[in-house]
PATORTOR-621506 format. One record per residue (C-alpha): y, z, x; chain; residue number from 1; residue in three letters. Coordinates in Angstrom, 3 decimals. Example, Ala and Ser with C-alpha at 12.3 -4.5 7.8 and 13.67 -1.06 7.14 Angstrom:
BEGIN
@v=-4.500 w=7.800 u=12.300 c=A k=1 r=ALA
@v=-1.060 w=7.140 u=13.670 c=A k=2 r=SER
This chain:
BEGIN
@v=22.062 w=40.210 u=-45.709 c=A k=1 r=MET
@v=24.639 w=39.781 u=-48.432 c=A k=2 r=ASP
@v=27.871 w=39.363 u=-46.670 c=A k=3 r=TYR
@v=31.351 w=39.964 u=-48.402 c=A k=4 r=HIS
@v=33.708 w=40.584 u=-45.464 c=A k=5 r=VAL
@v=33.303 w=39.528 u=-42.008 c=A k=6 r=ILE
@v=35.785 w=40.479 u=-39.234 c=A k=7 r=SER
@v=36.063 w=37.435 u=-36.968 c=A k=8 r=ALA
@v=37.973 w=39.116 u=-34.147 c=A k=9 r=ASP
@v=37.311 w=42.653 u=-33.059 c=A k=10 r=ASP
@v=36.984 w=44.200 u=-29.662 c=A k=11 r=HIS
@v=34.983 w=46.102 u=-27.032 c=A k=12 r=ILE
@v=37.382 w=47.307 u=-24.289 c=A k=13 r=ASP
@v=37.000 w=48.784 u=-21.008 c=A k=14 r=LEU
@v=37.571 w=52.455 u=-22.306 c=A k=15 r=PRO
@v=34.401 w=52.213 u=-24.414 c=A k=16 r=TRP
@v=31.893 w=50.643 u=-22.065 c=A k=17 r=LEU
@v=29.147 w=52.554 u=-20.423 c=A k=18 r=PRO
@v=30.538 w=53.932 u=-17.252 c=A k=19 r=LYS
@v=27.310 w=52.620 u=-15.306 c=A k=20 r=ASP
@v=27.452 w=49.117 u=-16.831 c=A k=21 r=LEU
@v=28.121 w=47.130 u=-13.503 c=A k=22 r=TRP
@v=26.823 w=49.815 u=-11.078 c=A k=23 r=GLN
@v=23.568 w=49.468 u=-13.007 c=A k=24 r=LYS
@v=23.490 w=45.678 u=-13.501 c=A k=25 r=ARG
@v=25.092 w=43.861 u=-10.621 c=A k=26 r=VAL
@v=22.814 w=43.036 u=-7.570 c=A k=27 r=PRO
@v=22.886 w=45.791 u=-5.079 c=A k=28 r=ALA
@v=24.761 w=44.232 u=-2.429 c=A k=29 r=ARG
@v=27.590 w=43.944 u=-4.773 c=A k=30 r=TRP
@v=27.824 w=47.431 u=-6.185 c=A k=31 r=ARG
@v=30.044 w=49.079 u=-3.604 c=A k=32 r=ASP
@v=32.724 w=46.415 u=-4.848 c=A k=33 r=ARG
@v=32.048 w=46.321 u=-8.371 c=A k=34 r=ALA
@v=33.986 w=48.180 u=-11.134 c=A k=35 r=PRO
@v=33.038 w=51.831 u=-11.604 c=A k=36 r=ARG
@v=34.270 w=54.916 u=-13.298 c=A k=37 r=VAL
@v=36.012 w=57.379 u=-10.933 c=A k=38 r=ALA
@v=37.469 w=60.959 u=-11.660 c=A k=39 r=ASP
@v=41.127 w=61.088 u=-10.906 c=A k=40 r=THR
@v=43.940 w=63.686 u=-11.308 c=A k=41 r=ALA
@v=44.659 w=61.764 u=-14.825 c=A k=42 r=ASP
@v=41.037 w=61.829 u=-15.935 c=A k=43 r=GLY
@v=38.328 w=59.177 u=-15.670 c=A k=44 r=PRO
@v=39.415 w=55.745 u=-14.966 c=A k=45 r=TYR
@v=37.804 w=52.462 u=-14.324 c=A k=46 r=TRP
@v=38.514 w=51.334 u=-10.584 c=A k=47 r=VAL
@v=37.687 w=48.281 u=-8.583 c=A k=48 r=CYS
@v=38.490 w=48.279 u=-4.905 c=A k=49 r=GLY
@v=41.962 w=49.690 u=-4.497 c=A k=50 r=ASP
@v=42.881 w=48.796 u=-8.159 c=A k=51 r=GLU
@v=42.998 w=51.420 u=-10.959 c=A k=52 r=ARG
@v=42.376 w=49.843 u=-14.347 c=A k=53 r=TRP
@v=42.208 w=51.322 u=-17.862 c=A k=54 r=ASP
@v=41.120 w=54.881 u=-18.523 c=A k=55 r=MET
@v=37.543 w=55.485 u=-19.521 c=A k=56 r=TRP
@v=36.627 w=57.145 u=-22.840 c=A k=57 r=GLY
@v=39.914 w=56.999 u=-24.618 c=A k=58 r=GLY
@v=42.826 w=59.278 u=-24.610 c=A k=59 r=ARG
@v=45.027 w=60.694 u=-27.367 c=A k=60 r=LYS
@v=48.914 w=60.683 u=-27.564 c=A k=61 r=GLY
@v=51.168 w=59.019 u=-25.053 c=A k=62 r=VAL
@v=48.374 w=58.578 u=-22.524 c=A k=63 r=ALA
@v=46.342 w=56.495 u=-24.968 c=A k=64 r=GLY
@v=48.961 w=54.346 u=-26.419 c=A k=65 r=ALA
@v=48.307 w=50.534 u=-26.397 c=A k=66 r=GLN
@v=51.698 w=48.763 u=-25.534 c=A k=67 r=ALA
@v=53.643 w=51.848 u=-26.992 c=A k=68 r=GLY
@v=51.344 w=51.999 u=-30.106 c=A k=69 r=ARG
@v=48.535 w=54.176 u=-31.058 c=A k=70 r=ARG
@v=45.153 w=52.565 u=-31.204 c=A k=71 r=ASN
@v=43.355 w=52.403 u=-34.657 c=A k=72 r=ALA
@v=40.811 w=55.116 u=-33.632 c=A k=73 r=LEU
@v=43.622 w=57.715 u=-33.295 c=A k=74 r=GLU
@v=45.284 w=56.465 u=-36.328 c=A k=75 r=ARG
@v=42.100 w=56.923 u=-38.319 c=A k=76 r=GLY
@v=41.545 w=60.468 u=-37.048 c=A k=77 r=GLY
@v=38.184 w=59.746 u=-35.120 c=A k=78 r=VAL
@v=39.308 w=59.344 u=-31.593 c=A k=79 r=LEU
@v=37.402 w=61.818 u=-29.401 c=A k=80 r=GLU
@v=37.891 w=61.392 u=-25.693 c=A k=81 r=PRO
@v=34.585 w=60.581 u=-23.951 c=A k=82 r=GLY
@v=32.934 w=59.449 u=-27.295 c=A k=83 r=VAL
@v=32.194 w=55.813 u=-27.125 c=A k=84 r=LEU
@v=32.538 w=54.806 u=-30.857 c=A k=85 r=ARG
@v=32.939 w=51.097 u=-30.366 c=A k=86 r=PRO
@v=29.643 w=50.751 u=-28.231 c=A k=87 r=THR
@v=27.502 w=53.387 u=-29.975 c=A k=88 r=THR
@v=25.743 w=51.469 u=-32.749 c=A k=89 r=THR
@v=25.587 w=54.147 u=-35.404 c=A k=90 r=ALA
@v=29.352 w=55.113 u=-35.080 c=A k=91 r=LEU
@v=30.560 w=51.334 u=-34.889 c=A k=92 r=ARG
@v=28.692 w=50.595 u=-38.056 c=A k=93 r=LEU
@v=29.914 w=53.778 u=-39.682 c=A k=94 r=ALA
@v=33.478 w=52.637 u=-38.957 c=A k=95 r=ASP
@v=32.677 w=49.220 u=-40.311 c=A k=96 r=MET
@v=31.379 w=50.778 u=-43.479 c=A k=97 r=ASP
@v=34.315 w=52.953 u=-43.877 c=A k=98 r=ARG
@v=36.582 w=49.769 u=-43.607 c=A k=99 r=ASP
@v=34.411 w=47.577 u=-45.933 c=A k=100 r=GLY
@v=33.352 w=45.113 u=-43.178 c=A k=101 r=VAL
@v=29.747 w=43.795 u=-43.269 c=A k=102 r=ASP
@v=29.674 w=42.175 u=-39.879 c=A k=103 r=ALA
@v=32.067 w=42.107 u=-36.836 c=A k=104 r=THR
@v=32.627 w=39.441 u=-34.042 c=A k=105 r=VAL
@v=33.248 w=41.335 u=-30.892 c=A k=106 r=MET
@v=35.494 w=39.854 u=-28.103 c=A k=107 r=TYR
@v=35.148 w=41.592 u=-24.643 c=A k=108 r=GLY
@v=37.552 w=43.158 u=-22.068 c=A k=109 r=PRO
@v=39.833 w=40.892 u=-20.245 c=A k=110 r=ILE
@v=40.386 w=43.234 u=-17.339 c=A k=111 r=VAL
@v=37.525 w=42.151 u=-15.267 c=A k=112 r=PRO
@v=39.595 w=38.970 u=-14.573 c=A k=113 r=LEU
@v=41.440 w=41.103 u=-12.093 c=A k=114 r=LEU
@v=38.416 w=41.371 u=-10.044 c=A k=115 r=VAL
@v=39.925 w=39.495 u=-6.940 c=A k=116 r=PRO
@v=36.829 w=37.830 u=-5.549 c=A k=117 r=ASP
@v=35.688 w=34.826 u=-7.916 c=A k=118 r=PRO
@v=31.997 w=35.197 u=-7.118 c=A k=119 r=GLU
@v=32.094 w=38.860 u=-7.802 c=A k=120 r=LEU
@v=34.124 w=38.190 u=-11.095 c=A k=121 r=ARG
@v=31.432 w=35.700 u=-12.142 c=A k=122 r=GLN
@v=28.664 w=38.416 u=-11.370 c=A k=123 r=ILE
@v=30.586 w=41.022 u=-13.453 c=A k=124 r=CYS
@v=30.873 w=38.765 u=-16.299 c=A k=125 r=TYR
@v=27.229 w=37.793 u=-16.153 c=A k=126 r=HIS
@v=26.360 w=41.570 u=-16.188 c=A k=127 r=ALA
@v=28.622 w=42.344 u=-19.109 c=A k=128 r=TYR
@v=26.977 w=39.593 u=-21.139 c=A k=129 r=ASN
@v=23.517 w=40.824 u=-20.405 c=A k=130 r=GLU
@v=24.498 w=44.289 u=-21.635 c=A k=131 r=TRP
@v=26.289 w=42.888 u=-24.652 c=A k=132 r=LEU
@v=23.146 w=40.949 u=-25.720 c=A k=133 r=ALA
@v=21.255 w=44.199 u=-25.679 c=A k=134 r=GLU
@v=23.891 w=45.930 u=-27.673 c=A k=135 r=PHE
@v=24.006 w=43.417 u=-30.338 c=A k=136 r=CYS
@v=20.185 w=43.343 u=-30.645 c=A k=137 r=ALA
@v=20.405 w=47.020 u=-31.947 c=A k=138 r=THR
@v=22.032 w=45.462 u=-35.217 c=A k=139 r=ALA
@v=21.757 w=41.740 u=-35.013 c=A k=140 r=PRO
@v=22.883 w=41.012 u=-38.690 c=A k=141 r=GLU
@v=26.061 w=43.015 u=-38.103 c=A k=142 r=ARG
@v=27.052 w=42.996 u=-34.473 c=A k=143 r=LEU
@v=28.042 w=39.488 u=-33.283 c=A k=144 r=ILE
@v=28.730 w=39.479 u=-29.465 c=A k=145 r=GLY
@v=31.292 w=37.152 u=-27.761 c=A k=146 r=VAL
@v=30.202 w=36.763 u=-24.168 c=A k=147 r=GLY
@v=32.674 w=36.306 u=-21.276 c=A k=148 r=LEU
@v=33.197 w=32.932 u=-19.884 c=A k=149 r=ILE
@v=34.608 w=32.632 u=-16.411 c=A k=150 r=PRO
@v=37.755 w=30.554 u=-15.972 c=A k=151 r=ILE
@v=37.680 w=29.853 u=-12.195 c=A k=152 r=ASP
@v=35.818 w=26.381 u=-12.457 c=A k=153 r=ASP
@v=34.028 w=24.340 u=-15.076 c=A k=154 r=ALA
@v=30.634 w=24.527 u=-13.589 c=A k=155 r=LYS
@v=30.293 w=28.317 u=-13.511 c=A k=156 r=THR
@v=31.772 w=28.363 u=-17.002 c=A k=157 r=ALA
@v=29.306 w=25.964 u=-18.295 c=A k=158 r=ALA
@v=26.459 w=27.924 u=-16.626 c=A k=159 r=ASP
@v=27.524 w=31.103 u=-18.260 c=A k=160 r=GLU
@v=27.871 w=29.316 u=-21.827 c=A k=161 r=VAL
@v=24.187 w=27.992 u=-21.388 c=A k=162 r=ARG
@v=23.289 w=31.761 u=-20.481 c=A k=163 r=TYR
@v=24.856 w=33.052 u=-23.566 c=A k=164 r=LEU
@v=22.671 w=30.737 u=-25.597 c=A k=165 r=LYS
@v=19.586 w=31.937 u=-23.832 c=A k=166 r=THR
@v=20.166 w=35.614 u=-24.371 c=A k=167 r=VAL
@v=21.036 w=35.057 u=-28.122 c=A k=168 r=GLY
@v=24.875 w=35.607 u=-28.065 c=A k=169 r=LEU
@v=26.692 w=33.499 u=-30.635 c=A k=170 r=ARG
@v=30.037 w=32.795 u=-28.941 c=A k=171 r=ALA
@v=31.880 w=32.805 u=-25.725 c=A k=172 r=GLY
@v=35.342 w=34.138 u=-24.826 c=A k=173 r=MET
@v=37.536 w=31.863 u=-22.542 c=A k=174 r=PHE
@v=40.911 w=33.104 u=-21.426 c=A k=175 r=LEU
@v=42.732 w=29.656 u=-22.028 c=A k=176 r=ALA
@v=46.192 w=30.865 u=-21.336 c=A k=177 r=ALA
@v=45.194 w=32.042 u=-17.878 c=A k=178 r=ARG
@v=43.469 w=28.941 u=-16.380 c=A k=179 r=VAL
@v=45.022 w=27.545 u=-13.176 c=A k=180 r=GLU
@v=43.579 w=24.011 u=-13.812 c=A k=181 r=THR
@v=45.213 w=22.701 u=-17.143 c=A k=182 r=PRO
@v=42.772 w=22.362 u=-20.011 c=A k=183 r=LEU
@v=43.660 w=18.828 u=-20.325 c=A k=184 r=TRP
@v=42.465 w=17.883 u=-16.923 c=A k=185 r=ASP
@v=38.999 w=16.110 u=-16.643 c=A k=186 r=GLU
@v=37.745 w=18.788 u=-14.352 c=A k=187 r=ALA
@v=36.880 w=20.865 u=-17.420 c=A k=188 r=TRP
@v=34.412 w=18.305 u=-18.801 c=A k=189 r=GLU
@v=31.282 w=20.191 u=-17.847 c=A k=190 r=PRO
@v=32.387 w=23.248 u=-19.966 c=A k=191 r=LEU
@v=33.032 w=21.006 u=-23.017 c=A k=192 r=TRP
@v=29.658 w=19.381 u=-22.475 c=A k=193 r=GLU
@v=28.043 w=22.776 u=-22.461 c=A k=194 r=ALA
@v=29.878 w=23.943 u=-25.437 c=A k=195 r=GLY
@v=28.647 w=20.918 u=-27.478 c=A k=196 r=ALA
@v=25.158 w=21.013 u=-26.149 c=A k=197 r=GLU
@v=24.552 w=24.614 u=-27.065 c=A k=198 r=THR
@v=26.559 w=24.860 u=-30.181 c=A k=199 r=GLY
@v=28.362 w=28.057 u=-28.816 c=A k=200 r=ILE
@v=31.827 w=28.315 u=-30.285 c=A k=201 r=PRO
@v=34.340 w=28.899 u=-27.446 c=A k=202 r=ILE
@v=36.939 w=31.380 u=-28.199 c=A k=203 r=GLY
@v=40.509 w=30.748 u=-26.865 c=A k=204 r=PHE
@v=41.654 w=34.446 u=-26.772 c=A k=205 r=HIS
@v=44.816 w=35.933 u=-25.970 c=A k=206 r=LEU
@v=45.079 w=37.188 u=-22.356 c=A k=207 r=SER
@v=48.525 w=37.658 u=-21.005 c=A k=208 r=GLY
@v=50.036 w=34.172 u=-20.797 c=A k=209 r=GLY
@v=53.608 w=35.478 u=-20.868 c=A k=210 r=HIS
@v=56.367 w=34.033 u=-18.400 c=A k=211 r=ARG
@v=58.854 w=36.982 u=-18.497 c=A k=212 r=THR
@v=56.796 w=39.991 u=-19.308 c=A k=213 r=VAL
@v=56.253 w=42.585 u=-16.424 c=A k=214 r=VAL
@v=52.964 w=44.532 u=-16.297 c=A k=215 r=TRP
@v=53.899 w=47.238 u=-13.703 c=A k=216 r=LYS
@v=56.810 w=49.098 u=-12.546 c=A k=217 r=GLY
@v=59.670 w=51.096 u=-13.965 c=A k=218 r=PRO
@v=60.620 w=48.445 u=-16.522 c=A k=219 r=LYS
@v=57.063 w=47.840 u=-17.769 c=A k=220 r=ALA
@v=57.351 w=50.422 u=-20.634 c=A k=221 r=ASN
@v=60.921 w=49.434 u=-21.736 c=A k=222 r=GLN
@v=60.945 w=48.564 u=-25.407 c=A k=223 r=LEU
@v=62.346 w=45.152 u=-24.804 c=A k=224 r=ALA
@v=59.500 w=44.279 u=-22.571 c=A k=225 r=ASN
@v=56.926 w=45.621 u=-24.848 c=A k=226 r=MET
@v=58.602 w=43.749 u=-27.833 c=A k=227 r=GLY
@v=58.291 w=40.400 u=-25.945 c=A k=228 r=VAL
@v=54.764 w=41.166 u=-24.853 c=A k=229 r=ARG
@v=53.549 w=42.197 u=-28.466 c=A k=230 r=VAL
@v=55.548 w=39.848 u=-30.568 c=A k=231 r=SER
@v=54.995 w=36.645 u=-28.619 c=A k=232 r=CYS
@v=51.516 w=37.102 u=-27.639 c=A k=233 r=SER
@v=49.963 w=35.223 u=-30.451 c=A k=234 r=THR
@v=51.828 w=31.900 u=-29.652 c=A k=235 r=ILE
@v=50.516 w=31.642 u=-25.953 c=A k=236 r=GLN
@v=47.653 w=29.232 u=-27.099 c=A k=237 r=ILE
@v=49.940 w=26.466 u=-28.134 c=A k=238 r=ASP
@v=49.412 w=24.654 u=-24.647 c=A k=239 r=GLU
@v=45.583 w=25.097 u=-24.581 c=A k=240 r=PRO
@v=45.474 w=23.822 u=-28.265 c=A k=241 r=LEU
@v=47.478 w=20.719 u=-27.347 c=A k=242 r=ALA
@v=45.614 w=20.313 u=-24.071 c=A k=243 r=GLY
@v=42.139 w=20.134 u=-25.603 c=A k=244 r=ILE
@v=43.064 w=17.741 u=-28.253 c=A k=245 r=ILE
@v=45.293 w=15.360 u=-26.340 c=A k=246 r=PHE
@v=42.640 w=15.259 u=-23.477 c=A k=247 r=SER
@v=40.134 w=13.704 u=-25.763 c=A k=248 r=GLY
@v=37.737 w=16.488 u=-25.370 c=A k=249 r=ALA
@v=37.151 w=16.863 u=-29.266 c=A k=250 r=LEU
@v=36.890 w=13.153 u=-29.584 c=A k=251 r=GLU
@v=34.229 w=12.943 u=-26.930 c=A k=252 r=ARG
@v=32.297 w=15.897 u=-27.963 c=A k=253 r=HIS
@v=32.395 w=16.109 u=-31.902 c=A k=254 r=PRO
@v=30.040 w=19.013 u=-31.806 c=A k=255 r=GLY
@v=32.343 w=21.192 u=-29.627 c=A k=256 r=LEU
@v=33.662 w=24.078 u=-31.634 c=A k=257 r=LYS
@v=36.949 w=26.080 u=-30.708 c=A k=258 r=ILE
@v=38.198 w=29.295 u=-32.022 c=A k=259 r=VAL
@v=41.857 w=30.301 u=-31.695 c=A k=260 r=LEU
@v=41.097 w=34.157 u=-31.498 c=A k=261 r=ALA
@v=43.723 w=36.576 u=-32.551 c=A k=262 r=GLU
@v=46.499 w=33.926 u=-32.555 c=A k=263 r=THR
@v=47.662 w=34.226 u=-36.059 c=A k=264 r=GLY
@v=48.051 w=31.197 u=-38.153 c=A k=265 r=ILE
@v=51.724 w=31.022 u=-39.335 c=A k=266 r=GLY
@v=52.686 w=29.028 u=-36.357 c=A k=267 r=TRP
@v=50.063 w=26.510 u=-36.584 c=A k=268 r=LEU
@v=51.312 w=24.166 u=-39.441 c=A k=269 r=PRO
@v=54.432 w=23.445 u=-37.339 c=A k=270 r=TYR
@v=52.306 w=22.870 u=-34.283 c=A k=271 r=MET
@v=49.887 w=20.452 u=-36.021 c=A k=272 r=LEU
@v=52.921 w=18.477 u=-37.567 c=A k=273 r=GLU
@v=54.550 w=18.412 u=-34.262 c=A k=274 r=ARG
@v=51.411 w=17.046 u=-32.525 c=A k=275 r=MET
@v=50.801 w=14.473 u=-35.221 c=A k=276 r=ASP
@v=54.348 w=13.321 u=-34.913 c=A k=277 r=ASP
@v=53.759 w=12.866 u=-31.114 c=A k=278 r=SER
@v=50.652 w=11.181 u=-31.518 c=A k=279 r=TYR
@v=52.067 w=8.581 u=-33.952 c=A k=280 r=ARG
@v=54.999 w=7.876 u=-31.522 c=A k=281 r=LYS
@v=52.639 w=7.466 u=-28.622 c=A k=282 r=PHE
@v=50.583 w=5.040 u=-30.592 c=A k=283 r=ALA
@v=53.660 w=3.007 u=-31.212 c=A k=284 r=ASP
@v=53.891 w=2.162 u=-27.471 c=A k=285 r=ALA
@v=50.426 w=0.593 u=-26.881 c=A k=286 r=PRO
@v=51.540 w=-1.485 u=-23.901 c=A k=287 r=GLU
@v=52.786 w=1.634 u=-22.073 c=A k=288 r=TYR
@v=49.442 w=3.497 u=-22.427 c=A k=289 r=TRP
@v=47.483 w=0.529 u=-21.544 c=A k=290 r=ARG
@v=49.027 w=0.893 u=-18.115 c=A k=291 r=GLN
@v=48.504 w=4.555 u=-17.856 c=A k=292 r=HIS
@v=44.921 w=5.071 u=-18.952 c=A k=293 r=GLY
@v=45.139 w=4.636 u=-22.592 c=A k=294 r=GLY
@v=45.170 w=7.045 u=-25.423 c=A k=295 r=ILE
@v=41.686 w=9.061 u=-25.522 c=A k=296 r=PRO
@v=41.994 w=10.104 u=-29.129 c=A k=297 r=ILE
@v=41.543 w=7.836 u=-32.290 c=A k=298 r=THR
@v=42.708 w=10.354 u=-34.959 c=A k=299 r=MET
@v=45.850 w=12.425 u=-35.564 c=A k=300 r=GLU
@v=45.575 w=15.784 u=-33.729 c=A k=301 r=PRO
@v=45.409 w=17.626 u=-37.151 c=A k=302 r=SER
@v=42.103 w=15.809 u=-38.017 c=A k=303 r=ALA
@v=40.590 w=17.364 u=-34.971 c=A k=304 r=TYR
@v=41.757 w=20.717 u=-35.845 c=A k=305 r=PHE
@v=40.299 w=20.339 u=-39.335 c=A k=306 r=ARG
@v=37.143 w=19.155 u=-37.904 c=A k=307 r=ARG
@v=36.507 w=21.399 u=-34.935 c=A k=308 r=GLN
@v=38.783 w=24.264 u=-34.688 c=A k=309 r=ILE
@v=39.115 w=27.716 u=-36.375 c=A k=310 r=TRP
@v=41.829 w=30.397 u=-36.167 c=A k=311 r=ALA
@v=41.726 w=34.162 u=-36.762 c=A k=312 r=THR
@v=44.495 w=36.379 u=-37.976 c=A k=313 r=PHE
@v=44.878 w=40.241 u=-39.095 c=A k=314 r=GLN
@v=48.192 w=40.204 u=-41.078 c=A k=315 r=THR
@v=49.823 w=36.776 u=-41.449 c=A k=316 r=ASP
@v=51.448 w=36.285 u=-45.009 c=A k=317 r=ARG
@v=53.447 w=33.266 u=-43.682 c=A k=318 r=ALA
@v=50.060 w=31.737 u=-42.602 c=A k=319 r=GLY
@v=48.370 w=32.284 u=-45.965 c=A k=320 r=LEU
@v=51.237 w=30.801 u=-47.863 c=A k=321 r=ARG
@v=50.444 w=27.537 u=-45.909 c=A k=322 r=LEU
@v=46.746 w=27.826 u=-46.349 c=A k=323 r=LEU
@v=46.669 w=24.348 u=-48.091 c=A k=324 r=ASP
@v=48.159 w=22.765 u=-45.069 c=A k=325 r=VAL
@v=45.780 w=24.435 u=-42.605 c=A k=326 r=LEU
@v=42.546 w=24.015 u=-44.780 c=A k=327 r=GLY
@v=40.976 w=27.173 u=-46.205 c=A k=328 r=GLU
@v=37.768 w=26.405 u=-44.195 c=A k=329 r=ASP
@v=39.667 w=26.494 u=-40.908 c=A k=330 r=ARG
@v=40.912 w=30.253 u=-41.141 c=A k=331 r=VAL
@v=39.016 w=33.489 u=-40.644 c=A k=332 r=MET
@v=40.356 w=37.087 u=-41.220 c=A k=333 r=TRP
@v=39.927 w=39.784 u=-38.770 c=A k=334 r=ALA
@v=40.682 w=43.421 u=-38.458 c=A k=335 r=SER
@v=41.130 w=43.459 u=-34.538 c=A k=336 r=ASP
@v=39.216 w=46.880 u=-34.433 c=A k=337 r=TYR
@v=39.969 w=49.201 u=-32.663 c=A k=338 r=PRO
@v=43.321 w=47.797 u=-31.218 c=A k=339 r=HIS
@v=46.766 w=49.074 u=-32.123 c=A k=340 r=ALA
@v=47.305 w=45.779 u=-34.088 c=A k=341 r=ASP
@v=44.376 w=46.472 u=-36.192 c=A k=342 r=SER
@v=44.069 w=47.044 u=-39.866 c=A k=343 r=THR
@v=41.345 w=49.659 u=-39.612 c=A k=344 r=TRP
@v=40.770 w=51.808 u=-41.420 c=A k=345 r=PRO
@v=42.952 w=50.433 u=-44.073 c=A k=346 r=GLU
@v=41.582 w=46.748 u=-44.071 c=A k=347 r=SER
@v=40.751 w=46.868 u=-47.966 c=A k=348 r=ARG
@v=44.527 w=47.648 u=-48.579 c=A k=349 r=LYS
@v=45.534 w=45.039 u=-46.084 c=A k=350 r=ALA
@v=43.341 w=42.432 u=-47.738 c=A k=351 r=ILE
@v=44.536 w=43.091 u=-51.134 c=A k=352 r=GLU
@v=48.266 w=42.996 u=-50.167 c=A k=353 r=GLU
@v=47.914 w=39.707 u=-48.250 c=A k=354 r=GLN
@v=45.580 w=37.885 u=-50.438 c=A k=355 r=PHE
@v=47.120 w=38.619 u=-53.965 c=A k=356 r=ALA
@v=48.107 w=34.895 u=-54.209 c=A k=357 r=ALA
@v=45.117 w=33.305 u=-52.729 c=A k=358 r=VAL
@v=42.519 w=31.826 u=-55.131 c=A k=359 r=THR
@v=39.149 w=33.589 u=-55.265 c=A k=360 r=PRO
@v=37.276 w=30.608 u=-53.880 c=A k=361 r=SER
@v=39.719 w=30.383 u=-50.687 c=A k=362 r=ALA
@v=39.633 w=34.158 u=-50.384 c=A k=363 r=ARG
@v=35.838 w=34.176 u=-50.231 c=A k=364 r=ARG
@v=35.867 w=31.412 u=-47.538 c=A k=365 r=ARG
@v=38.593 w=33.174 u=-45.281 c=A k=366 r=VAL
@v=37.174 w=36.771 u=-45.540 c=A k=367 r=LEU
@v=33.406 w=35.634 u=-45.344 c=A k=368 r=CYS
@v=32.017 w=32.210 u=-45.450 c=A k=369 r=GLU
@v=33.657 w=30.390 u=-42.575 c=A k=370 r=ASN
@v=32.745 w=32.998 u=-40.106 c=A k=371 r=ALA
@v=29.208 w=33.412 u=-41.654 c=A k=372 r=ARG
@v=28.672 w=29.519 u=-41.170 c=A k=373 r=GLU
@v=30.283 w=29.275 u=-37.821 c=A k=374 r=LEU
@v=28.159 w=31.928 u=-36.388 c=A k=375 r=TYR
@v=24.943 w=31.195 u=-38.218 c=A k=376 r=GLY
@v=24.716 w=34.419 u=-40.251 c=A k=377 r=LEU
């Protein structure tokens, strides 16, 4: 296939999943505790135990707003409650064609993280990944699925990465801002080994990671709370980024690939500069570090970024002005379909406005070639 535009971060969310996904695919002894769709006074909702999650099938207007904003399907005039456009192959491809997108990299729902039992959570992730592989197989040149990777412990995460490889999925989604064990801890070594062994890129996707945002209660929908939640979300990957670099994971595993998904890119040049400056000052105190385990990296942090890390953005003029600092081969454009942040169905316009000062060769890399090479298209 001749690719011109690849969206490197799109989504499959709970409202658009088949309502029998988990009831059909988890082992029988878990089904009464697994997520299901239940009819409520407010319409069909995903429920799990005593928790009510997102609505199923989408909703127009206030009821369907995402963090106080209309989702892209409603803005584009195609939202029909109960019609699962993002997971119906023909409809998703039609939406991509409308937007000028040749292939889509689809990150999954983060809500199953709320399943309280870690074992059930792992089973639910596995069932989703099984379904996702089948969905992507309906249009393998255009639908690139990102499987869910558990965050409870490194062994189950590593096992699932290897499973993604066996079922033909091309990437994994890891909620790096939500881990309880810091990513710089050696406990995560099995996951980094699995990522390097399989070649599966591990996407550090946004997933909450806010200290002051409230998610429930009377103040959850206040504009100030939503403003913090939405505006600050992209910067939550700073700690995971520093953690995986300074831990030496990328030094030990040069084949490990990390994607900073939906994080934007404008903040990264400063972060790289700050990490490089810190590294140089650490290296200036060798006697101290000999007494404290040594320095596990041999290059400046920005060198690992330019060798093994990619980042995605939707609209980020500041970041594109610093493309020469980041490296044009480290950055991938995305539409974020069908989220409220999405450029869909006006991605052609958004691209032209943002890339006006970008050279044709860099534009080609950011819009297509980096994702095509990373995901083996």
